[in-house]
C-alpha positions as CSV (number, residue, x, y, z in Angstrom):
1,M,-28.4,4.9,-61.9
2,S,-30.6,5.4,-65.0
3,S,-33.2,8.3,-65.5
4,S,-36.4,8.2,-67.3
5,L,-36.3,11.8,-68.4
6,P,-36.6,12.3,-72.2
7,S,-33.9,14.0,-74.1
8,P,-34.4,17.6,-75.2
9,A,-34.7,16.6,-78.9
10,V,-37.4,14.1,-78.1
11,A,-39.3,16.5,-75.8
12,A,-39.3,19.2,-78.5
13,A,-40.5,16.8,-81.2
14,P,-44.3,17.3,-80.5
15,T,-44.0,21.0,-80.9
16,G,-42.2,20.7,-84.2
17,S,-44.5,18.1,-85.4
18,T,-47.6,20.2,-84.6
19,A,-46.0,23.1,-86.4
20,D,-45.1,20.9,-89.3
21,A,-48.6,19.5,-89.4
22,G,-50.1,22.9,-89.5
23,A,-47.7,24.1,-92.1
24,G,-48.4,21.0,-94.2
25,T,-52.1,21.4,-93.9
26,T,-51.8,25.0,-95.0
27,A,-49.5,24.1,-97.8
28,S,-51.8,21.4,-99.0
29,T,-54.7,23.7,-99.0
30,A,-52.9,26.7,-100.4
31,G,-51.0,24.9,-103.2
32,P,-51.0,26.7,-106.6
33,N,-52.8,23.8,-108.2
34,G,-55.1,23.2,-105.3
35,S,-53.9,19.6,-105.0
36,G,-53.9,18.0,-101.6
37,S,-51.9,14.8,-102.2
38,P,-49.7,13.6,-99.4
39,A,-46.5,13.4,-101.5
40,V,-46.7,17.0,-102.4
41,S,-47.4,18.0,-98.8
42,A,-44.5,16.1,-97.5
43,A,-42.2,17.7,-100.1
44,R,-43.2,21.1,-99.2
45,R,-43.1,20.5,-95.3
46,P,-40.2,22.6,-93.6
47,P,-37.7,20.6,-91.5
48,A,-38.4,20.3,-87.7
49,S,-36.4,22.6,-85.5
50,R,-34.1,20.9,-82.9
51,D,-33.4,24.1,-81.0
52,A,-36.7,24.2,-79.1
53,L,-34.8,24.9,-75.6
54,S,-32.6,27.8,-75.0
55,P,-29.0,27.2,-73.6
56,A,-30.0,28.4,-70.1
57,Q,-32.9,25.9,-70.1
58,W,-30.6,23.1,-71.3
59,R,-28.1,23.8,-68.5
60,G,-30.9,23.8,-66.0
61,V,-32.2,20.4,-67.2
62,V,-28.7,18.9,-67.0
63,V,-28.0,20.3,-63.5
64,G,-31.5,19.1,-62.2
65,T,-30.9,15.7,-63.7
66,V,-27.4,15.4,-62.0
67,G,-28.7,16.8,-58.7
68,A,-31.6,14.3,-58.7
69,H,-29.2,11.4,-59.3
70,L,-26.9,12.6,-56.5
71,L,-29.8,13.1,-54.1
72,A,-31.2,9.6,-54.9
73,G,-27.8,8.0,-54.4
74,W,-27.3,9.8,-51.1
75,G,-30.8,8.6,-49.9
76,L,-30.0,5.0,-50.9
77,M,-26.7,5.1,-49.0
78,Q,-28.5,5.9,-45.8
79,I,-29.9,2.4,-45.7
80,D,-27.7,-0.1,-43.9
81,A,-28.4,-3.0,-46.3
82,V,-27.6,-0.9,-49.4
83,R,-24.4,0.5,-47.8
84,Q,-23.3,-3.0,-46.8
85,S,-24.0,-4.3,-50.4
86,V,-22.0,-1.4,-51.9
87,A,-19.1,-2.1,-49.5
88,E,-19.1,-5.8,-50.4
89,A,-19.2,-4.9,-54.2
90,L,-16.3,-2.5,-54.0
91,P,-13.2,-3.9,-55.8
92,I,-10.4,-5.1,-53.6
93,F,-7.0,-3.7,-54.5
94,V,-4.1,-6.0,-53.9
95,S,-0.6,-4.7,-54.2
96,I,1.9,-7.3,-55.4
97,E,5.3,-6.6,-54.1
98,A,8.4,-8.0,-55.7
99,P,10.1,-10.7,-53.6
100,P,13.2,-9.5,-51.8
101,A,16.4,-9.9,-53.6
102,A,18.6,-12.8,-52.5
103,P,21.5,-11.6,-50.3
104,K,24.8,-11.3,-52.0
105,P,27.4,-13.8,-51.0
106,P,30.2,-12.3,-48.8
107,P,33.4,-11.6,-50.6
108,P,36.1,-14.3,-50.3
109,P,38.7,-13.6,-47.6
110,P,42.0,-12.1,-48.8
111,P,44.8,-14.6,-49.3
112,P,47.2,-14.9,-46.4
113,A,50.4,-12.9,-46.6
114,P,53.5,-15.0,-47.3
115,R,55.6,-15.5,-44.2
116,T,59.1,-14.2,-44.3
117,P,61.7,-16.1,-42.3
118,P,63.3,-14.0,-39.6
119,P,66.9,-12.9,-40.3
120,K,69.6,-15.1,-38.9
121,V,71.4,-13.5,-36.0
122,P,75.1,-14.3,-36.0
123,L,76.3,-16.1,-32.9
124,I,78.9,-14.3,-30.8
125,A,81.0,-16.4,-28.4
126,A,80.8,-15.0,-24.9
127,A,84.0,-14.2,-23.2
128,Q,84.8,-16.6,-20.4
129,T,84.7,-14.9,-17.0
130,Q,86.0,-16.3,-13.8
131,P,83.1,-17.2,-11.3
132,S,82.9,-14.8,-8.5
133,P,83.2,-16.3,-5.0
134,A,79.9,-17.0,-3.3
135,P,79.1,-14.4,-0.6
136,T,79.2,-15.5,3.0
137,F,76.5,-14.6,5.4
138,V,77.1,-14.2,9.1
139,A,74.0,-14.9,11.2
140,E,73.5,-12.3,13.9
141,P,72.5,-13.6,17.3
142,V,68.8,-13.4,18.0
143,P,68.1,-11.5,21.2
144,P,66.1,-13.4,23.7
145,P,62.5,-12.5,23.9
146,P,61.6,-10.2,26.7
147,V,60.3,-11.7,29.8
148,L,56.7,-10.5,30.4
149,A,55.7,-10.0,33.9
150,P,52.7,-12.1,35.0
151,P,49.4,-10.1,34.9
152,A,48.3,-8.8,38.3
153,A,45.4,-10.5,39.8
154,P,42.2,-8.5,39.6
155,T,41.3,-6.8,42.8
156,P,38.1,-8.4,44.1
157,P,35.2,-5.9,44.5
158,A,34.5,-4.6,47.9
159,P,31.7,-6.4,49.6
160,P,28.5,-4.4,49.8
161,A,27.9,-2.5,52.9
162,P,25.5,-4.3,55.3
163,P,22.0,-2.9,55.4
164,A,21.4,-0.5,58.2
165,P,19.7,-2.1,61.1
166,P,16.1,-1.3,61.4
167,A,15.1,1.3,63.9
168,P,14.2,-0.1,67.2
169,P,10.4,-0.2,67.8
170,R,9.0,2.8,69.6
171,T,7.7,2.3,73.0
172,I,4.4,4.1,73.7
173,P,4.3,5.6,77.2
174,A,1.6,4.3,79.5
175,S,0.1,7.8,79.8
176,A,-0.4,7.9,76.0
177,V,-2.3,4.6,75.7
178,Q,-6.0,5.5,75.1
179,Y,-8.8,3.0,74.5
180,L,-11.6,3.0,72.0
181,V,-12.7,-0.4,73.4
182,P,-11.0,-1.2,76.7
183,P,-10.0,-4.9,77.5
184,Q,-12.7,-6.9,79.3
185,L,-11.3,-9.5,81.7
186,E,-13.1,-12.8,81.9
187,Y,-12.1,-14.7,85.1
188,P,-11.6,-18.3,84.3
189,R,-14.1,-20.6,86.3
190,A,-11.4,-23.0,87.2
191,S,-9.1,-20.2,88.5
192,R,-12.0,-18.8,90.5
193,R,-12.8,-22.2,92.0
194,L,-9.1,-22.7,92.8
195,R,-8.9,-19.2,94.3
196,E,-6.1,-18.1,91.8
197,T,-5.3,-14.4,91.8
198,G,-2.5,-12.3,90.5
199,K,-1.4,-9.3,88.3
200,A,-0.2,-9.8,84.7
201,M,1.8,-7.3,82.6
202,V,0.9,-7.7,78.9
203,R,3.2,-6.3,76.1
204,V,1.2,-5.4,72.9
205,Y,2.3,-3.9,69.5
206,I,-0.2,-1.3,68.3
207,D,-0.1,-0.4,64.6
208,E,-0.9,3.0,63.0
209,A,-4.6,2.1,62.9
210,G,-4.8,1.3,66.6
211,L,-5.1,-2.5,66.2
212,P,-3.2,-4.9,68.4
213,Q,-0.8,-6.9,66.1
214,S,1.2,-8.9,68.6
215,V,0.3,-9.7,72.3
216,Q,2.8,-11.2,74.7
217,V,3.0,-11.8,78.5
218,S,5.7,-9.6,79.9
219,R,5.2,-10.6,83.5
220,S,3.1,-13.6,84.5
221,T,0.6,-14.0,87.2
222,G,2.0,-17.4,88.1
223,F,-1.1,-19.2,86.7
224,P,-1.4,-20.1,83.0
225,L,-5.1,-19.8,82.9
226,L,-4.9,-16.2,84.2
227,D,-2.1,-15.3,81.8
228,E,-4.2,-16.7,78.8
229,A,-7.2,-14.7,79.9
230,A,-5.2,-11.5,80.1
231,V,-3.8,-12.1,76.5
232,N,-7.3,-12.7,75.1
233,A,-8.6,-9.5,76.7
234,V,-5.9,-7.3,75.2
235,R,-6.5,-8.9,71.7
236,K,-10.1,-7.8,71.8
237,A,-9.3,-4.3,72.8
238,R,-9.1,-1.3,70.3
239,F,-6.8,1.6,70.9
240,R,-6.7,5.2,69.7
241,P,-3.7,5.6,67.3
242,Y,-0.6,7.0,68.9
243,T,0.6,10.2,67.0
244,E,3.9,12.1,67.0
245,N,4.1,15.4,65.2
246,G,0.6,14.8,63.9
247,Q,1.5,11.5,62.2
248,P,0.1,8.1,63.5
249,T,2.9,6.0,64.8
250,A,3.1,2.3,65.7
251,G,4.8,1.0,68.8
252,W,4.9,-1.2,71.9
253,A,2.8,-0.6,74.9
254,F,2.5,-2.3,78.3
255,I,-0.9,-3.1,79.7
256,P,-1.2,-4.1,83.4
257,L,-4.1,-6.4,84.3
258,S,-5.1,-7.6,87.8
259,F,-7.2,-10.7,88.7
260,D,-8.8,-10.3,92.1
261,L,-11.6,-12.5,93.5
262,E,-13.1,-9.6,95.5
263,N,-13.6,-7.5,92.4
C-alpha cells in the first residue's frame, strides 16, 4: 500500500525557504552597496537546512507510518471479499519431484556347476551258496467252536392282581329310614273297580343326599297295576340321609306298602 505522507525533507522545505527568504531580504537590503538585485541576493542566500526534524521525531514518523499501514491492512483483511481476492492472488507453489529411477535388472543367475560322474564301483562276484531247504509248516488242528446253550426263554410277567371286589351295598335298617316327604299311594281306578288289594315290598337305593336312585319291587302284590303304583310312590318320596359315625352313607332300604279298599 502507498502513503500520501510527505518526506521529512519536503516537509521541512517551507521553514527553510521562509528563513532563506527573510535572510535574502535582509541581505538585499543590508548590502554594502545598497543594491537589491536578485542575482546578488541569491548569491548571498545561505543553503537550506535538511535537518529540520530531530532523530527522535524521525523515528516517531517512521513508526507511525508503518503502524498506519499495518492497521489499514488488518482492517482490509477483515472484509470477506478482500480476503478471498488475496487468497486467490497468492502464488501457488508446485514442487516438482524427480521421476523414480528405473529398477535395476536382476543379476544373471550363476552358471550351473559342472557335473562330475560318480566313481565306478568294481564288481565283486558273489560266492555261490547252496539254497537252504524251504521250511515246512505243520498246520495245527483248529479246535471246534464251543457249543452255545440256547438262551433261556424270558419269564412272562405275572398277571396283574384282579381288582378288589366292591364292597357290598349297605342295607339301611327299617328303623333308621326317616322321611322328609313320605310316599303317597294313589290307588289305581281299575284296581279299585276290580277290587284288587295286596301288600308290596319295595326295595330302594337311597344316596348320601337322601334321594331314591333305584326302585325295585322286592315282593309283588300279585297285581301289576298295584306294583307300579307302589314304585311310583317311592320314587316321589324324599328321605333323611342315613349317617354312620356322623358321615352320610348310601344304602338299600325296604319300604312296605299296603293297598286296602277299606282305607
